[in-house]
C-alpha positions in Angstrom: -0.1 0.0 0.0 1.1 3.5 -0.7 1.3 6.4 1.6 1.5 9.7 0.1 1.5 12.5 3.1 1.2 16.0 2.4 1.4 19.2 5.1 -1.6 18.3 7.0 -1.6 14.4 7.2 0.1 13.0 10.7 0.9 9.2 10.6 0.0 6.8 13.6 2.1 7.4 17.0 5.4 5.7 16.8 5.7 6.0 13.0 7.5 7.9 10.3 7.8 8.1 6.8 10.7 6.3 4.7 10.1 7.1 0.8 6.4 5.6 0.4 6.0 3.7 3.1 5.9 4.0 7.1 8.7 3.0 9.1 8.4 2.8 12.8 11.3 4.2 15.6 13.3 1.2 15.9 13.6 0.6 12.2 14.7 4.0 11.4 17.1 3.8 14.6 18.3 0.2 13.3 19.0 2.4 9.6 20.5 4.7 11.8 22.8 2.5 13.6 23.5 0.7 9.8 24.2 4.3 8.0 26.7 4.8 11.1 29.1 1.3 11.5 29.0 1.7 7.7 30.6 5.2 8.0 33.1 4.2 10.5 33.9 0.9 8.5 34.9 3.3 5.5 38.0 4.4 4.7 37.1 6.1 1.8 32.9 7.7 0.8 32.0 9.0 -2.7 29.0 10.7 -2.7 27.0 11.4 -6.2 23.5 11.8 -7.4 21.7 9.2 -10.3 19.0 11.3 -11.2 18.1 9.5 -14.4 19.5 6.4 -14.2 17.1 3.5 -14.6 16.9 0.9 -12.4 19.2 -2.0 -15.3 22.0 0.9 -15.1 21.5 1.3 -10.8 21.8 -2.5 -10.8 24.9 -2.4 -13.5 26.6 0.3 -11.2 25.8 -1.7 -7.8 27.4 -5.3 -9.4 30.6 -3.0 -10.6 31.6 -1.2 -7.6 30.9 -4.8 -5.4 32.8 -6.5 -8.1 35.7 -3.4 -7.4 35.4 -4.6 -3.8 33.2 -1.4 -2.7 29.5 -1.0 -1.8 26.9 1.0 -2.9 23.8 2.4 -1.1 21.0 4.8 -1.9 19.9 6.4 1.3 17.1 9.2 2.2 19.0 12.3 3.1 18.0 13.2 6.3 18.8 9.9 7.9 22.0 10.1 6.2 22.8 13.9 7.4 21.7 11.8 10.7 24.1 9.5 10.8 26.9 11.8 9.8 27.0 13.3 13.0 29.8 12.2 15.2 31.5 10.3 12.4 34.7 11.4 10.2 32.7 12.1 7.3 30.3 15.0 9.4 31.8 17.2 6.8 30.1 16.1 4.0 26.4 16.2 5.1 26.0 19.2 2.8 26.3 17.4 -0.2 23.5 15.5 0.7 20.6 17.0 -1.5 18.6 15.7 -4.4 18.8 12.3 -5.3 21.9 11.1 -3.7 23.4 7.8 -3.1 26.8 6.7 -1.1 29.9 4.5 -2.6 31.9 3.3 0.4 35.0 1.2 1.2 38.1 -0.1 3.4 40.8 0.9 0.4 40.6 4.8 -0.3 41.0 3.6 -3.8 38.5 1.5 -5.2 34.8 3.6 -4.4 37.1 6.4 -6.4 37.8 4.1 -9.0 34.4 2.5 -9.6 32.6 5.5 -9.2 34.5 7.2 -11.9 35.0 4.1 -14.4 30.6 3.9 -14.5 30.3 7.7 -14.6 32.7 8.1 -17.8 30.3 5.8 -19.6 26.8 6.7 -18.0 26.9 10.8 -17.5 23.6 10.5 -15.6 26.1 9.7 -12.7 27.2 12.7 -11.6 29.7 12.5 -8.9 29.1 15.5 -6.1 32.1 14.8 -3.8 33.4 12.9 -1.0 36.0 12.2 1.5 38.9 10.1 2.8 39.6 10.0 6.2 39.3 13.0 7.4 39.6 15.1 4.8 36.9 16.6 2.3 37.6 15.2 -1.7 36.6 17.7 -4.4 35.3 16.0 -7.7 39.1 16.8 -9.1 40.6 14.9 -6.1 38.3 12.1 -6.9 39.2 11.6 -10.4 42.9 12.0 -9.2 42.6 9.2 -6.6 41.1 6.8 -9.3 43.6 7.1 -11.5 45.9 5.3 -8.9 46.4 1.5 -9.2 44.5 0.0 -6.7 46.6 -2.1 -4.2 46.1 -5.4 -6.2 47.6 -3.8 -9.0 50.2 -2.2 -7.2 51.2 -5.3 -5.7 50.5 -7.8 -8.8 53.2 -5.1 -10.5 55.4 -5.8 -7.5 55.6 -9.8 -8.3 56.1 -9.1 -11.5 59.1 -7.0 -10.8 60.6 -9.6 -9.1 59.6 -12.6 -11.1 61.3 -10.5 -14.0 65.0 -11.0 -13.0 64.4 -14.8 -12.5 62.6 -15.7 -15.8 65.1 -13.7 -17.5 68.3 -15.3 -16.0 66.7 -18.8 -16.4 66.4 -18.0 -20.7 69.6 -16.8 -20.2 71.0 -20.1 -18.8 68.8 -22.2 -21.5 69.9 -20.2 -24.1 73.5 -21.0 -23.4 72.9 -24.3 -22.7 70.9 -24.9 -26.3 74.3 -23.1 -27.6 76.4 -25.9 -26.3 74.3 -29.0 -27.2 74.2 -28.0 -30.8 
C-alpha cells in the first residue's frame, strides 16, 4: 500500500515516513545505526547524484562497485545526515541534497575508481564529492585518486618485477645450454 503524506496529514504514533512506506522508529533507529557503522568502517566515501539512471543502470553500477570491492547504497538524505553526525565524514552532510547515493570502501582507491569508471560511461551519474579519512575530497581529487592503481594492482606489479629477473636468468642459461648442445 502506498501512503502519500501532505502537510496536514499525520501518521499513527511511533511511525515515520521512509519513501512511500511507513517505517516505525525502531526501523529508523536500526537504519541509523547501520549507516553509522558503515561510515565508521569505511576509509573512503564518494557521494553522487543518480538522477535519470534506470533501475538496470543502477543495478549495473552496484554490481561494478561490488566487484571492485566497495559498496553502494541509496539512502534518504535526512537519515544519512543524522548518521553522519559524530563520524569522521560529518563535513559531507551538505552534499546530501537531491537524489544522492553513497559509495564506500575500506580501500581509499576502490570506491573512487569504481564511481569514476561508471561515470565515464554514463553521464547521468554525477559525482558530487567525497571524503578520505577526515579530509573532504573535491570531484577533481576523486578523479586523481581513481587514476592511482589499487593495492591489488600494485601488488601484482611488484610480484611481476620480482619474478622478471629470475625468469630472464632462466632464459639466458637455457640459451647457453642449447648453444653448447648444438
